[in-house]
ZATILUM-854755 format. One record per residue (C-alpha): residue number from 1; residue in three letters; x, y, z. Coordinates in Angstrom, 1 decimal. Layout:
REM residues N
+-----+------+--------+--------+--------+
! pos ! code !      u !      v !      w !
+-----+------+--------+--------+--------+
! NUM !  ALA !      X !      Y !      Z !
...
+-----+------+--------+--------+--------+
REM end
This chain:
REM residues 225
+-----+------+--------+--------+--------+
! pos ! code !      u !      v !      w !
+-----+------+--------+--------+--------+
!   1 !  UNK !  -34.0 !    0.2 !  -34.3 !
!   2 !  UNK !  -30.4 !   -0.9 !  -33.6 !
!   3 !  UNK !  -27.4 !    0.3 !  -35.7 !
!   4 !  UNK !  -23.9 !   -1.0 !  -35.9 !
!   5 !  UNK !  -20.8 !    1.1 !  -36.7 !
!   6 !  UNK !  -17.3 !    0.1 !  -37.5 !
!   7 !  UNK !  -14.6 !    2.2 !  -35.9 !
!   8 !  UNK !  -11.1 !    1.8 !  -37.4 !
!   9 !  UNK !   -8.7 !    3.6 !  -35.0 !
!  10 !  UNK !   -5.2 !    2.5 !  -33.8 !
!  11 !  UNK !   -5.5 !    4.5 !  -30.5 !
!  12 !  UNK !   -6.9 !    2.0 !  -28.0 !
!  13 !  UNK !   -7.9 !    4.7 !  -25.5 !
!  14 !  UNK !   -9.8 !    6.7 !  -28.1 !
!  15 !  UNK !  -11.5 !    3.6 !  -29.4 !
!  16 !  UNK !  -12.8 !    2.8 !  -25.9 !
!  17 !  UNK !  -13.9 !    6.4 !  -25.3 !
!  18 !  UNK !  -15.9 !    6.7 !  -28.5 !
!  19 !  UNK !  -17.4 !    3.2 !  -28.0 !
!  20 !  UNK !  -18.5 !    4.0 !  -24.5 !
!  21 !  UNK !  -19.9 !    7.4 !  -25.4 !
!  22 !  UNK !  -21.9 !    6.1 !  -28.4 !
!  23 !  UNK !  -23.4 !    3.1 !  -26.5 !
!  24 !  UNK !  -24.3 !    5.2 !  -23.5 !
!  25 !  UNK !  -25.6 !    8.2 !  -25.4 !
!  26 !  UNK !  -27.8 !    6.0 !  -27.6 !
!  27 !  UNK !  -29.1 !    3.9 !  -24.7 !
!  28 !  UNK !  -27.7 !    0.8 !  -26.3 !
!  29 !  UNK !  -29.2 !    1.5 !  -29.8 !
!  30 !  UNK !  -25.8 !    1.9 !  -31.2 !
!  31 !  UNK !  -23.1 !   -0.8 !  -31.1 !
!  32 !  UNK !  -19.5 !   -0.4 !  -32.2 !
!  33 !  UNK !  -17.4 !   -2.9 !  -33.9 !
!  34 !  UNK !  -13.7 !   -1.9 !  -33.8 !
!  35 !  UNK !  -10.4 !   -2.5 !  -35.6 !
!  36 !  UNK !   -7.0 !   -1.3 !  -34.6 !
!  37 !  UNK !   -5.3 !   -1.6 !  -38.0 !
!  38 !  UNK !   -6.2 !   -0.7 !  -41.5 !
!  39 !  UNK !   -5.9 !   -4.3 !  -42.6 !
!  40 !  UNK !   -8.2 !   -5.5 !  -40.0 !
!  41 !  UNK !  -10.7 !   -2.7 !  -40.7 !
!  42 !  UNK !  -10.7 !   -3.4 !  -44.5 !
!  43 !  UNK !  -11.3 !   -7.1 !  -43.8 !
!  44 !  UNK !  -14.2 !   -6.4 !  -41.5 !
!  45 !  UNK !  -15.7 !   -4.0 !  -44.1 !
!  46 !  UNK !  -15.7 !   -6.9 !  -46.6 !
!  47 !  UNK !  -17.1 !   -9.4 !  -44.2 !
!  48 !  UNK !  -19.9 !   -7.3 !  -42.6 !
!  49 !  UNK !  -22.6 !   -4.8 !  -43.4 !
!  50 !  UNK !  -22.4 !   -1.6 !  -41.2 !
!  51 !  UNK !  -24.7 !    1.4 !  -40.9 !
!  52 !  UNK !  -21.6 !    3.7 !  -40.8 !
!  53 !  UNK !  -17.8 !    3.5 !  -40.8 !
!  54 !  UNK !  -15.6 !    5.8 !  -38.8 !
!  55 !  UNK !  -12.1 !    5.9 !  -40.2 !
!  56 !  UNK !   -8.8 !    7.3 !  -39.0 !
!  57 !  UNK !   -6.5 !    8.3 !  -41.9 !
!  58 !  UNK !   -3.1 !    7.3 !  -40.5 !
!  59 !  UNK !   -3.4 !    3.6 !  -39.8 !
!  60 !  UNK !   -1.0 !    0.6 !  -39.6 !
!  61 !  UNK !   -0.9 !   -1.6 !  -42.7 !
!  62 !  UNK !   -3.6 !    0.2 !  -44.8 !
!  63 !  UNK !   -4.5 !    3.9 !  -44.5 !
!  64 !  UNK !   -8.0 !    5.2 !  -44.2 !
!  65 !  UNK !   -8.0 !    6.8 !  -47.7 !
!  66 !  UNK !   -7.3 !    3.4 !  -49.3 !
!  67 !  UNK !  -10.1 !    1.7 !  -47.2 !
!  68 !  UNK !  -12.5 !    4.5 !  -48.3 !
!  69 !  UNK !  -11.6 !    4.1 !  -52.0 !
!  70 !  UNK !  -12.1 !    0.3 !  -51.8 !
!  71 !  UNK !  -15.4 !    0.6 !  -50.0 !
!  72 !  UNK !  -16.8 !    3.0 !  -52.5 !
!  73 !  UNK !  -16.3 !    0.5 !  -55.3 !
!  74 !  UNK !  -19.3 !   -1.4 !  -54.1 !
!  75 !  UNK !  -20.8 !    0.3 !  -51.0 !
!  76 !  UNK !  -22.6 !    3.6 !  -50.2 !
!  77 !  UNK !  -22.2 !    3.1 !  -46.4 !
!  78 !  UNK !  -21.8 !    6.5 !  -44.7 !
!  79 !  UNK !  -18.1 !    7.2 !  -44.0 !
!  80 !  UNK !  -16.7 !    9.7 !  -41.6 !
!  81 !  UNK !  -12.9 !   10.4 !  -41.3 !
!  82 !  UNK !  -11.5 !   11.0 !  -37.9 !
!  83 !  UNK !   -8.0 !   12.2 !  -38.1 !
!  84 !  UNK !   -5.3 !   14.4 !  -36.6 !
!  85 !  UNK !   -4.4 !   15.6 !  -40.1 !
!  86 !  UNK !   -5.6 !   19.2 !  -40.7 !
!  87 !  UNK !   -4.2 !   19.7 !  -44.2 !
!  88 !  UNK !   -6.9 !   21.1 !  -46.6 !
!  89 !  UNK !   -5.7 !   18.9 !  -49.4 !
!  90 !  UNK !   -6.2 !   15.8 !  -47.2 !
!  91 !  UNK !   -9.7 !   16.9 !  -46.4 !
!  92 !  UNK !  -10.6 !   17.5 !  -50.0 !
!  93 !  UNK !   -9.0 !   14.2 !  -51.0 !
!  94 !  UNK !  -11.3 !   12.5 !  -48.5 !
!  95 !  UNK !  -14.4 !   14.1 !  -50.0 !
!  96 !  UNK !  -13.2 !   13.3 !  -53.5 !
!  97 !  UNK !  -12.9 !    9.6 !  -52.5 !
!  98 !  UNK !  -16.5 !    9.6 !  -51.4 !
!  99 !  UNK !  -16.4 !   10.2 !  -47.6 !
! 100 !  UNK !  -19.6 !   11.8 !  -46.2 !
! 101 !  UNK !  -17.9 !   13.9 !  -43.5 !
! 102 !  UNK !  -14.6 !   14.7 !  -41.9 !
! 103 !  UNK !  -13.8 !   15.6 !  -38.2 !
! 104 !  UNK !  -10.3 !   16.7 !  -37.0 !
! 105 !  UNK !   -8.7 !   15.7 !  -33.7 !
! 106 !  UNK !   -9.1 !   16.9 !  -31.0 !
! 107 !  UNK !  -12.9 !   16.9 !  -31.4 !
! 108 !  UNK !  -16.0 !   16.9 !  -29.3 !
! 109 !  UNK !  -17.6 !   13.5 !  -28.8 !
! 110 !  UNK !  -21.0 !   15.2 !  -28.9 !
! 111 !  UNK !  -20.1 !   16.7 !  -32.3 !
! 112 !  UNK !  -19.0 !   13.3 !  -33.7 !
! 113 !  UNK !  -22.2 !   11.7 !  -32.4 !
! 114 !  UNK !  -24.3 !   14.4 !  -34.0 !
! 115 !  UNK !  -22.6 !   14.0 !  -37.3 !
! 116 !  UNK !  -23.0 !   10.3 !  -37.4 !
! 117 !  UNK !  -26.7 !   10.4 !  -36.3 !
! 118 !  UNK !  -27.4 !   13.0 !  -38.9 !
! 119 !  UNK !  -25.9 !   10.8 !  -41.6 !
! 120 !  UNK !  -28.0 !    7.9 !  -40.4 !
! 121 !  UNK !  -31.2 !   10.0 !  -40.5 !
! 122 !  UNK !  -30.4 !   11.1 !  -44.1 !
! 123 !  UNK !  -29.7 !    7.6 !  -45.4 !
! 124 !  UNK !  -31.9 !    5.2 !  -43.5 !
! 125 !  UNK !  -35.3 !    4.5 !  -45.1 !
! 126 !  UNK !  -34.1 !    5.8 !  -48.5 !
! 127 !  UNK !  -31.9 !    4.4 !  -51.2 !
! 128 !  UNK !  -28.8 !    6.4 !  -51.9 !
! 129 !  UNK !  -28.6 !    6.5 !  -55.6 !
! 130 !  UNK !  -25.2 !    6.5 !  -57.2 !
! 131 !  UNK !  -26.2 !    9.4 !  -59.4 !
! 132 !  UNK !  -27.4 !   12.6 !  -57.7 !
! 133 !  UNK !  -29.7 !   14.7 !  -59.9 !
! 134 !  UNK !  -30.9 !   18.2 !  -59.6 !
! 135 !  UNK !  -32.5 !   19.9 !  -62.7 !
! 136 !  UNK !  -29.9 !   19.8 !  -65.5 !
! 137 !  UNK !  -27.1 !   18.7 !  -63.2 !
! 138 !  UNK !  -26.0 !   15.1 !  -62.5 !
! 139 !  UNK !  -23.3 !   14.2 !  -60.1 !
! 140 !  UNK !  -21.7 !   10.9 !  -59.3 !
! 141 !  UNK !  -20.1 !   11.2 !  -55.9 !
! 142 !  UNK !  -18.1 !    8.0 !  -56.3 !
! 143 !  UNK !  -16.7 !    8.4 !  -59.8 !
! 144 !  UNK !  -16.1 !   12.2 !  -59.2 !
! 145 !  UNK !  -18.0 !   13.2 !  -62.3 !
! 146 !  UNK !  -20.5 !   16.0 !  -63.1 !
! 147 !  UNK !  -22.7 !   16.4 !  -66.1 !
! 148 !  UNK !  -24.8 !   19.3 !  -67.3 !
! 149 !  UNK !  -27.3 !   18.5 !  -70.0 !
! 150 !  UNK !  -25.5 !   15.1 !  -70.4 !
! 151 !  UNK !  -22.2 !   16.9 !  -71.1 !
! 152 !  UNK !  -19.4 !   16.3 !  -68.7 !
! 153 !  UNK !  -18.1 !   19.3 !  -66.7 !
! 154 !  UNK !  -14.7 !   19.3 !  -65.1 !
! 155 !  UNK !  -14.6 !   20.8 !  -61.6 !
! 156 !  UNK !  -11.8 !   21.6 !  -59.3 !
! 157 !  UNK !  -11.9 !   19.6 !  -56.0 !
! 158 !  UNK !  -13.3 !   22.5 !  -53.9 !
! 159 !  UNK !  -16.0 !   23.3 !  -56.4 !
! 160 !  UNK !  -17.0 !   19.6 !  -56.6 !
! 161 !  UNK !  -17.2 !   19.4 !  -52.8 !
! 162 !  UNK !  -19.4 !   22.5 !  -52.7 !
! 163 !  UNK !  -21.7 !   21.2 !  -55.4 !
! 164 !  UNK !  -22.0 !   17.8 !  -53.7 !
! 165 !  UNK !  -23.1 !   19.4 !  -50.4 !
! 166 !  UNK !  -25.6 !   21.7 !  -52.2 !
! 167 !  UNK !  -27.0 !   18.7 !  -54.1 !
! 168 !  UNK !  -27.3 !   16.7 !  -50.8 !
! 169 !  UNK !  -29.4 !   19.6 !  -49.5 !
! 170 !  UNK !  -31.2 !   20.5 !  -52.7 !
! 171 !  UNK !  -34.0 !   23.0 !  -52.0 !
! 172 !  UNK !  -32.6 !   23.9 !  -48.6 !
! 173 !  UNK !  -30.4 !   26.8 !  -47.7 !
! 174 !  UNK !  -26.7 !   25.9 !  -46.9 !
! 175 !  UNK !  -25.0 !   28.6 !  -44.9 !
! 176 !  UNK !  -21.5 !   29.8 !  -45.6 !
! 177 !  UNK !  -20.4 !   28.7 !  -42.1 !
! 178 !  UNK !  -21.6 !   25.2 !  -42.9 !
! 179 !  UNK !  -19.6 !   25.1 !  -46.1 !
! 180 !  UNK !  -16.6 !   26.5 !  -44.4 !
! 181 !  UNK !  -16.7 !   23.9 !  -41.6 !
! 182 !  UNK !  -17.4 !   20.9 !  -43.8 !
! 183 !  UNK !  -14.8 !   21.7 !  -46.5 !
! 184 !  UNK !  -12.1 !   23.8 !  -44.9 !
! 185 !  UNK !  -12.6 !   22.7 !  -41.2 !
! 186 !  UNK !  -13.5 !   24.4 !  -38.0 !
! 187 !  UNK !  -10.0 !   25.8 !  -37.6 !
! 188 !  UNK !  -10.0 !   27.6 !  -40.9 !
! 189 !  UNK !   -8.5 !   31.1 !  -40.3 !
! 190 !  UNK !  -10.0 !   32.9 !  -43.4 !
! 191 !  UNK !  -13.4 !   34.5 !  -43.9 !
! 192 !  UNK !  -16.6 !   33.5 !  -45.7 !
! 193 !  UNK !  -15.6 !   35.5 !  -48.8 !
! 194 !  UNK !  -13.6 !   32.4 !  -49.8 !
! 195 !  UNK !  -16.9 !   30.5 !  -50.2 !
! 196 !  UNK !  -18.4 !   33.3 !  -52.4 !
! 197 !  UNK !  -15.3 !   33.1 !  -54.7 !
! 198 !  UNK !  -15.6 !   29.4 !  -55.2 !
! 199 !  UNK !  -19.4 !   29.7 !  -55.8 !
! 200 !  UNK !  -18.5 !   32.2 !  -58.5 !
! 201 !  UNK !  -16.1 !   29.7 !  -60.1 !
! 202 !  UNK !  -18.6 !   26.8 !  -59.7 !
! 203 !  UNK !  -21.4 !   28.8 !  -61.5 !
! 204 !  UNK !  -19.0 !   29.6 !  -64.3 !
! 205 !  UNK !  -18.2 !   26.0 !  -64.7 !
! 206 !  UNK !  -21.8 !   24.9 !  -64.7 !
! 207 !  UNK !  -22.7 !   27.2 !  -67.6 !
! 208 !  UNK !  -26.3 !   27.0 !  -68.5 !
! 209 !  UNK !  -27.1 !   25.4 !  -65.1 !
! 210 !  UNK !  -25.4 !   28.2 !  -63.1 !
! 211 !  UNK !  -28.8 !   29.8 !  -62.3 !
! 212 !  UNK !  -29.8 !   26.7 !  -60.3 !
! 213 !  UNK !  -27.5 !   28.0 !  -57.5 !
! 214 !  UNK !  -29.4 !   30.8 !  -55.7 !
! 215 !  UNK !  -27.9 !   33.3 !  -53.4 !
! 216 !  UNK !  -29.9 !   33.8 !  -50.2 !
! 217 !  UNK !  -28.9 !   37.2 !  -48.9 !
! 218 !  UNK !  -27.2 !   37.0 !  -45.4 !
! 219 !  UNK !  -28.0 !   33.3 !  -45.2 !
! 220 !  UNK !  -26.0 !   31.3 !  -47.8 !
! 221 !  UNK !  -26.8 !   29.4 !  -50.9 !
! 222 !  UNK !  -29.5 !   27.1 !  -52.2 !
! 223 !  UNK !  -29.5 !   24.7 !  -55.2 !
! 224 !  UNK !  -32.9 !   24.4 !  -57.0 !
! 225 !  UNK !  -34.1 !   21.9 !  -59.6 !
+-----+------+--------+--------+--------+
REM end
């Protein structure tokens, strides 16, 4: 099956490198449509249907965050941010807007390819519901809302990002390293205790549903229905 991605990146050399790598690596299964400005990228998103969108954050005309926000009003297409910005708040803002993953420059092409193909495997052949449900917990990734037993729960950005990842992997163990890399980035200088502290805060906020988050000793955490 052929898949088409949109790459919105103002660096012409990087656009060419990513395009060539994806096409060659996939044996022609993947094709890349590209845009060099945010305005052009936003227009293409409205005119075409893509299997994934790769977005730089700092773009001429319209930035990547704005494009993501507009896309999420009527589309659940997988979105990966590709950016030179390493600020934690930027990363969390991207997740809050509804992006699926975030990779910081400079990055490995193999890593980017792996992230995108993993997203495609998770989303193709299934309908991505707007509301994610696990037991007593309901999460809307696009409206940034969480409900426990039909009552809204207000979460801080990091706790929301952790819960979203756990719900995406409901029933499976998510390691601390995985949470660190996806939320804080591969260049995070702290240790995995920061994850434990935020899990503690998340459990407190979830109240009666806190016991759905299970600690798997020496391995990480798992959300159960």
